[in-house]
C-alpha positions, -999 to 999 in steps of 0.1 A, spaced: -321 812 241 -315 778 225 -348 765 240 -367 795 225 -351 790 191 -358 753 189 -394 759 201 -399 784 172 -385 759 148 -408 732 161 -439 755 157 -428 766 122 -422 730 111 -456 719 123 -472 748 106 -455 741 73 -463 704 74 -500 710 81 -504 739 56 -480 724 30 -469 759 20 -436 741 12 -432 705 1 -424 679 27 -389 676 13 -381 713 14 -396 716 50 -374 687 61 -343 702 45 -351 737 58 -354 724 93 -320 707 92 -304 738 77 -319 760 105 -307 737 132 -272 737 118 -270 775 110 -283 785 144 -257 764 161 -282 743 180 -267 712 165 -233 705 151 -230 694 115 -225 658 126 -255 660 148 -276 675 121 -270 647 96 -269 619 122 -303 608 110 -288 595 78 -271 568 99 -300 563 123 -318 530 123 -352 545 117 -348 559 81 -326 529 72 -352 505 84 -380 522 66 -360 525 34 -350 488 35 -386 478 41 -397 497 11 -372 476 -9 -384 443 6 -420 453 -1 -411 460 -37 -395 426 -39 -428 410 -29 -447 430 -55 -423 423 -84 -424 386 -78 -461 384 -72 -454 368 -38 -485 383 -23 -508 374 -52 -524 344 -34 -534 366 -4 -544 394 -28 -566 370 -49 -582 358 -17 -589 393 -6 -602 402 -40 -626 372 -40 -639 380 -6 -642 418 -11 -654 417 -47 -645 453 -51 -667 464 -21 -647 490 -2 -665 483 31 -657 446 29 -621 453 19 -616 476 48 -631 451 72 -608 424 60 -577 446 62 -586 457 98 -591 422 110 -561 407 92 -536 435 100 -549 437 136 -546 400 142 -511 397 128 -498 429 144 -508 417 179 -482 389 177 -457 401 151 -437 433 148 -463 456 132 -439 473 107 -433 443 84 -470 434 87 -480 468 74 -454 464 46 -470 432 35 -506 444 36 -498 477 21 -487 459 -11 -518 437 -10 -541 468 -6 -524 487 -34 -529 457 -57 -566 454 -48 -572 491 -52 -556 491 -86 -577 461 -97 -610 477 -86 -601 514 -92 -604 522 -55 -585 550 -38 -557 536 -15 -559 567 7 -591 552 21 -574 521 34 -536 526 40 -539 550 70 -565 528 88 -542 498 82 -513 517 99 -536 528 128 -550 494 135 -515 479 134 -504 504 161 -536 497 182 -531 459 180 -494 461 185 -499 478 219 -518 448 232 -488 425 236 -451 430 246 -438 420 212 -464 438 191 -443 469 190 -407 477 198 -419 506 221 -433 481 246 -400 462 246 -380 494 251 -402 505 280 -399 471 296 -361 471 292 -357 506 307 -380 497 336 -358 466 343 -327 488 343 -344 509 369 -350 479 391 -386 471 382 -402 439 370 -403 434 332 -436 437 314 -452 403 308 -459 390 273 -496 394 276 -498 418 306 -510 446 283 -536 425 266 -563 430 292 -566 466 283 -549 467 249 -572 442 232 -604 461 240 -588 494 230 -578 478 197 -613 464 190 -630 497 197 -605 516 177 -610 492 147 -647 497 149 -641 535 148 -619 532 118 -644 510 100 -672 534 103 -654 568 102 -623 565 80 -642 566 48 -659 598 59 -629 615 74 -603 607 47 -604 622 13 -602 600 -18 -569 610 -34 -563 603 -71 -557 567 -80 -520 558 -83 -503 546 -114 -510 509 -111 -481 492 -128 -496 457 -123 -531 463 -135 -541 440 -164 -568 459 -182 -572 461 -219 -548 490 -223 -520 469 -210 -525 437 -230 -508 428 -262 -513 406 -292 -485 380 -296 -475 350 -316 -462 321 -296 -448 289 -310 -451 256 -291 -417 239 -290 -410 202 -286 -414 189 -251 -436 218 -241 -460 214 -211 -488 227 -234 -486 197 -258 -517 176 -255 -538 202 -237 -573 209 -251 -578 244 -264 -593 265 -252 -604 249 -219 -572 231 -211 -550 260 -220 -572 284 -199 -567 262 -169 -529 261 -174 -525 298 -183 -557 315 -170 -545 350 -180 -537 342 -217 -566 348 -241 -563 325 -272 -576 339 -305 -566 312 -330 -543 283 -336 -522 282 -368 -512 246 -377 -493 246 -410 -516 262 -435 -547 256 -414 -562 282 -392 -582 268 -362 -608 288 -343 -606 275 -307 -641 288 -301 -655 268 -330 -638 235 -323 -619 218 -296 -584 207 -305 -554 193 -287 -523 215 -289 -493 200 -307 -456 209 -312 -450 236 -338 -485 250 -334 -485 288 -336 -508 305 -311 -523 340 -316 -529 352 -281 -536 384 -261 -519 389 -227 -502 414 -204 -464 419 -207 -460 401 -173 -479 370 -185 -461 369 -218 -428 370 -199 -439 342 -176 -448 319 -205 -415 326 -223 -394 321 -191 -411 288 -184 -404 277 -220 -440 267 -224 -438 286 -257 -412 305 -276 -411 334 -300 -415 323 -336 -384 342 -348 -362 328 -321 -338 299 -329 -326 275 -303 -302 293 -280 -315 328 -288 -349 326 -271 -358 358 -254 -352 358 -217 -377 382 -201 -359 383 -168 -324 388 -182 -308 417 -162 -289 428 -193 -320 436 -214 -350 457 -210 -386 454 -221 -401 486 -237 -430 498 -258 -422 512 -292 -450 535 -304 -450 542 -342 -444 579 -346 -464 601 -370 -434 607 -392 -421 571 -390 -406 556 -421 -422 523 -410 -457 537 -414 -476 514 -438 -449 487 -439 -455 451 -431 -443 440 -397 -417 415 -409 -400 442 -430 -397 464 -399 -384 436 -377 -358 427 -403 -342 461 -397 -338 454 -360 -307 440 -345 -308 402 -339 -309 408 -302 -342 427 -304 -372 404 -299 -408 412 -306 -429 400 -277 -463 414 -288 -481 444 -303 -511 465 -295 -535 482 -318 -568 498 -308 -601 487 -323 -588 460 -346 -600 424 -347 -570 401 -352 -588 368 -359 -581 349 -392 -548 366 -398 -513 363 -386 -495 392 -368 -469 392 -395 -494 402 -421 -502 435 -404 -492 468 -419 -480 492 -392 -498 525 -387 -493 556 -365 -500 547 -329 -494 510 -331 -474 498 -301 -447 471 -303 -437 453 -271 -400 444 -276 -371 432 -255 -336 445 -263 -303 450 -246 -303 483 -227 -276 499 -249 -298 492 -280 -327 514 -267 -308 546 -273 -301 536 -310 -338 528 -316 -348 562 -300 -322 581 -320 -336 567 -353 -368 587 -347 -392 561 -361 -406 551 -327 -414 568 -294 -398 546 -267 -418 540 -235 -395 525 -209 -418 520 -179 -432 486 -191 -404 465 -177 -414 475 -141 -447 456 -146 -429 423 -154 -437 400 -124 -411 374 -117 -435 347 -105 -410 319 -106 -392 336 -77 -424 343 -57 -419 314 -32 -383 325 -26 -394 362 -20 -421 351 4 -396 329 23 -372 358 27 -400 381 39 -413 355 65 -378 348 77 -373 386 82 -406 389 101 -397 359 123 -362 371 131 -375 405 141 -406 394 160 -390 367 181 -359 387 191 -334 367 170 -321 400 157 -330 437 154 -356 448 128 -329 468 111 -306 438 107 -335 417 96 -345 443 70 -309 447 58 -306 409 54 -339 407 37 -330 434 12 -296 418 5 -313 384 -2 -340 400 -24 -312 415 -45 -287 386 -46 -314 361 -55 -326 384 -82 -361 387 -68 -356 424 -74 -333 443 -97 -310 469 -83 -326 497 -103 -360 487 -90 -346 488 -54 -335 524 -60 -370 533 -73 -386 518 -43 -370 543 -20 -393 572 -12 -370 602 -6 -398 624 7 -405 599 36 -369 593 44 -360 630 45 -389 636 68 -377 609 92 -341 622 91 -353 658 98 -375 645 127 -345 628 143 -325 660 141 -354 679 157 -357 653 185 -320 656 191 -323 694 193 -352 691 218 -331 668 240 -298 687 237 -313 721 246 -333 707 274 -365 718 257 -381 683 260 -375 682 298 -387 718 301 -419 709 283 -425 678 305 -419 698 337 -441 726 325 -468 702 316 -468 685 350 -466 717 370 -504 723 369 -509 688 384 -490 696 416 -511 686 446 -536 667 424 -546 631 430 -523 604 416 -550 593 391 -551 628 377 -513 630 375 -512 597 358 -538 609 333 -517 640 326 -486 619 322 -503 596 296 -514 628 277 -479 642 278 -465 609 265 -490 610 236 -484 646 227 -446 642 227 -448 611 206 -464 632 178 -431 651 173 -405 627 186 -404 590 178 -424 570 202 -393 551 212 -375 583 220 -405 595 240 -406 563 260 -369 565 269 -372 601 278 -402 598 301 -396 565 320 -371 582 344 -395 611 348 -424 587 355 -405 569 382 -395 602 398 -431 613 397 -444 581 413 -418 583 440 -428 618 448 -464 608 450 -456 577 471 -474 554 447 -466 522 428 -447 532 396 -462 503 376 -493 522 364 -470 550 351 -449 524 332 -480 509 317 -494 543 309 -462 552 289 -467 521 268 -502 532 258 -494 569 256 -462 565 235 -481 545 208 -510 570 208 -493 589 180 -520 587 153 -524 625 147 -489 628 131 -469 610 104 -437 615 124 -444 595 155 -444 560 142 -427 541 113 -459 526 99 -474 561 96 -444 572 76 -446 540 55 -481 548 41 -475 586 38 -462 585 3 -481 556 -12 -514 569 2 -507 605 -11 -516 618 24 -512 652 39 -505 659 76 -541 672 78 -553 636 70 -535 623 101 -550 650 122 -585 644 109 -586 607 115 -559 603 142 -569 630 167 -601 612 178 -580 580 182 -554 599 203 -581 612 226 -599 578 229 -567 560 238 -558 587 263 -592 586 279 -594 548 280 -559 545 295 -566 572 321 -597 554 333 -587 518 332 -549 517 339 -553 527 376 -581 502 379 -562 472 363 -528 483 378 -537 499 411 -516 529 422 
């Protein structure tokens, strides 16, 4: 009875995930409730996934990835990819497939996908491309390439360890490469030519780091004594030093200098009228290259101060400040509220200082203030407060530190120094303690939909094992192969491994099937080595489902995917890997 119940729940879950009649979160929660209410799992077993390494690892990697983004640590790779791709989606896809495939063959593929997912999202935002066309191919090629070496994926290591425990020789570091490398290359070619046709272009995400005109502000910056900008020629020298800062004019005493009309060396006390993004303004202020004109020594705005927040203040239609000059408005603010810049549509700012402007409805002030002051500004009713701006502030000064933390995490996990969970946990702690990432940003980086799906999948896998349904499925699947040739049985076994890995994690599938594989080989009187190798390829052939592999779940939320997207692009890959392994495993590893 329990086997029948869990089978019905399995079918219902798959149907709901494919049709999306319910959201992923509700389907995951509903599955857990059903497993607990029916008594298939105890309450402790139902929620065991909350303490399982898989969701914890994925969640921690989301946080580490956000740390890379918020510090701009991947900007140099992103800029290189941007220069090479020039907004061409085909070139971008080719670069991602080659880079991710190359790294994933020698490093644990999960952190590799985390890194290149961040890069891909940034490039897509820059060129208005849909990330759904790239993220799933990145995940798939990482799995393909990861199968080609022992350390490319944890599944191969687990299979090798279980085989050793059963008295077999361990899998060599490059033993799988002879077949894994050609499979990865052919799979990458398939993804290059077919992914754009088989994947739908989902709506472009909200790109927090995109520096278009709608996210650039006019600001006045004062050059202090001992600034690195002193002596630089404007505009050429300033552009080389601060390439993302657009200089409108230089105000020196009572003289207004047009930098396009004459070349001038910057001097202390010069007032610069510039246009820049919030992130670039924050970087200049933090480096003390320039200060805000209203700031006295010791009260200079600190853009990365954890106790303050950067927000946009939009002048409301009924604002009492409508028509008033900016200095009059700023005088009513608390001394701890600093104006970083302002934004007004269709206005030319040349030949006038910002302070001469009269505010009008729709003008946007970019200000920094202590978090407890924001509520007071909102309550006054003169401004509409937009609080999402601070998430676009890139802490570039900490970029080398963030990249060092990430590389140390990858090295520790890839070379067996520690488990990927421990490495990710340490990486997250270091990102937070070094202030590469604020705690509130770490919370926002967690994708509850993905984590709930993993937790529910773990509960389902536990139910399949506890009730004996998984063993029953395996035996039922192999029954038709009774009396067949060893090659045909091996082919069926690889297919079984691939199918089970779509619903269980690939690691769980491998652990479950290795003993069955050895028993099957003994019954047939053949060498068990081909069956062990077949499990390695079959367990990683989990492309048609987001549940089978961590990287598939990592891109599920950011790519805006549906389960049908995995079926559409992943099923052909599943069939290809199964066919290739069925043909070549018994040739390269004779039965």
